[in-house]
C-alpha positions, -999 to +999 in steps of 0.1 A: -565-283+218-552-268+250-523-282+270-545-301+295-565-318+268-533-326+249-518-342+280-550-362+286-549-374+250-513-385+252-521-403+285-550-421+269-529-431+239-501-443+262-526-464+282-541-480+251-507-487+237-497-505+269-528-527+268-523-533+231-488-546+236-500-570+262-531-582+242-510-586+209-485-611+225-508-642+220-511-633+183-473-633+180-472-667+197-499-679+173-478-669+142-448-686+158-468-718+163-482-718+128-447-711+115-437-746+127-458-759+099-461-732+073-430-720+055-433-684+041-468-670+034-463-644+061-486-620+042-515-645+040-512-654+078-510-617+087-541-609+066-560-639+081-553-624+116-566-590+104-598-607+091-602-625+124-597-593+144-621-573+122-647-599+116-639-596+079-637-622+052-608-628+027-608-635-010-575-652-018-561-655-053-532-678-060-523-709-080-529-744-064-503-759-041-494-728-021-505-742+013-537-723+016-556-752+031-527-761+054-524-724+066-561-722+075-563-756+092-531-749+112-544-716+124-577-732+134-557-758+155-536-731+171-567-712+182-585-744+192-615-737+170-634-754+142-623-757+106-640-768+074-627-770+039-654-768+012-645-778-023-668-758-046-679-776-078-705-769-105-729-795-091-729-781-056-763-772-041-770-746-014-782-774+009-747-790+006-734-759+022-759-747+048-778-779+055-814-790+049-845-805+065-846-843+065-876-865+073-872-890+102-897-918+096-895-930+132-904-896+146-927-887+116-913-852+115-887-831+097-855-823+115-827-799+107-795-813+094-768-786+096-743-782+069-705-777+070-709-739+071-715-743+109-679-740+118-654-712+126-627-710+099-642-719+065-620-724+035-642-721+004-619-736-023-624-723-058-656-703-049-660-693-086-666-729-096-700-730-079-732-717-094-747-684-084-772-699-058-744-715-039-723-684-039-753-664-027-759-689+001-723-685+013-722-647+009-755-644+028-740-663+057-709-641+056-730-609+057-757-618+081-737-644+102-768-665+103-784-693+082-821-700+076-831-736+071-868-741+065-885-717+089-857-716+115-828-692+116-796-703+132-768-679+142-732-689+132-706-692+159-680-665+166-653-664+153-667-670+118-642-663+090-645-673+054-614-675+032-625-680-003-600-689-030-599-682-067-575-697-093-561-669-115-551-691-144-580-715-150-613-698-159-630-725-179-662-737-162-663-709-137-690-685-125-673-652-118-685-635-086-707-604-092-691-571-081-717-566-055-708-599-039-671-594-042-675-561-022-685-582+008-650-595+012-630-572+034-596-581+017-585-596-015-550-611-010-527-621-038-503-649-028-472-659-048-447-687-051-421-691-023-386-680-027-358-705-035-347-705+002-383-711+014-388-738-012-357-756+001-371-755+036-404-769+023-385-797+007-367-806+039-399-805+059-425-820+036-407-844+012-414-876+031-440-903+030-451-897+066-455-861+078-461-853+115-465-816+121-482-812+155-498-779+163-508-770+198-535-745+208-518-713+220-547-689+221-584-690+230-615-671+219-611-648+250-580-632+236-597-625+203-627-608+221-603-588+242-583-577+211-614-566+193-624-544+223-590-527+222-591-522+185-625-504+189-608-480+214-577-474+194-567-438+186-573-426+151-562-391+144-585-368+124-558-364+097-556-401+093-594-404+090-593-377+063-565-396+045-586-428+044-616-409+030-594-392+004-580-425-009-615-439-013-629-407-029-599-407-053-611-440-067-643-422-077-630-387-085-593-390-093-591-355-109-600-340-075-566-351-062-546-348-094-543-385-098-535-393-135-559-422-139-587-403-156-606-427-179-591-458-163-617-464-137-653-475-146-665-476-110-648-466-077-648-482-043-680-482-021-683-467+014-678-503+026-641-498+015-638-468+039-650-489+068-628-519+059-597-498+054-602-481+088-606-514+106-578-531+088-554-502+096-564-504+133-558-542+133-525-537+116-514-512+143-527-537+170-506-565+156-476-541+156-482-534+193-493-498+189-524-482+203-527-457+175-528-457+137-502-442+115-506-434+077-483-463+069-509-487+083-534-473+058-509-475+029-499-511+037-535-523+037-550-501+009-541-524-020-558-555-003-589-534+006-593-516-027-581-539-055-613-559-058-636-529-053-623-510-083-636-518-118-612-507-144-624-494-178-619-509-213-593-482-218-573-495-188-575-530-201-563-518-235-533-502-218-528-535-199-534-518-166-552-535-137-567-523-105-534-528-086-518-504-110-545-478-104-544-482-066-506-478-067-510-445-087-536-432-062-513-440-033-485-421-050-505-390-056-529-385-026-510-364+000-499-383+031-506-365+064 
């Protein structure tokens, strides 16, 4: 690259960074507003914003009682958008989710009765408790962003973000999601218990018979659309692109990069992981107020993008290693640009 092109590139990056800082401000206000209700869970809230910015869905794994529902409903109020919580149970039917045709005797015709999927932020609680047909109905809506009822097809409103939860400790009576369907989730987020200090703040805020935690709308849909446009224009260096591809390829051919996980991976990540990791890294840079992606953005998001896309072998299970252990080893051995 000659000096003129280099100056032009630096000028473009500077201009995008300036616009990024301005467009990212409402998202900081959003986190502050939700923080009036939610104690801790910064990682979950951050990943929810990344999903919102990238039009990607989240699979959340954590024990009950960690404020998942409260976090999603609070964010929906702060954006002034719709929220639905769906409790998945073994007797749930696809019609309970997407809607159905009902017959109106007075009009002597069938009319469409839309289901709760027609909202913006959807919390699918314990998705692995519902049978395969219900899971497929939800995942089709996630992928196509539309629902077919009878002979009519209805587009889903934007933003449309599904946050599906799984309980890691109770597997009786569950229907595990097939790998091909899990791959449709952009991120899999693991959430843990609060610290002692956070739990004390939760006690002070929530241990009462009447709880009033008002949330006001601080951001509209226009800011989300504007942010997405900037993310699409964000600068991504060729070396960072190669780094992303190397990380994903290393899940399929670890020996190519000298990663000592040979025999621990049954199946590596799909090309969908490459796209998801790129978008997530861009969104991470955006929320940090930068108009360009650095390798640390990629490293920070790689575990959430890759952990559910790796299938470890029986050998790995025998050694008590899971996909997080494998991803960690890959990140340690693939050269950072």
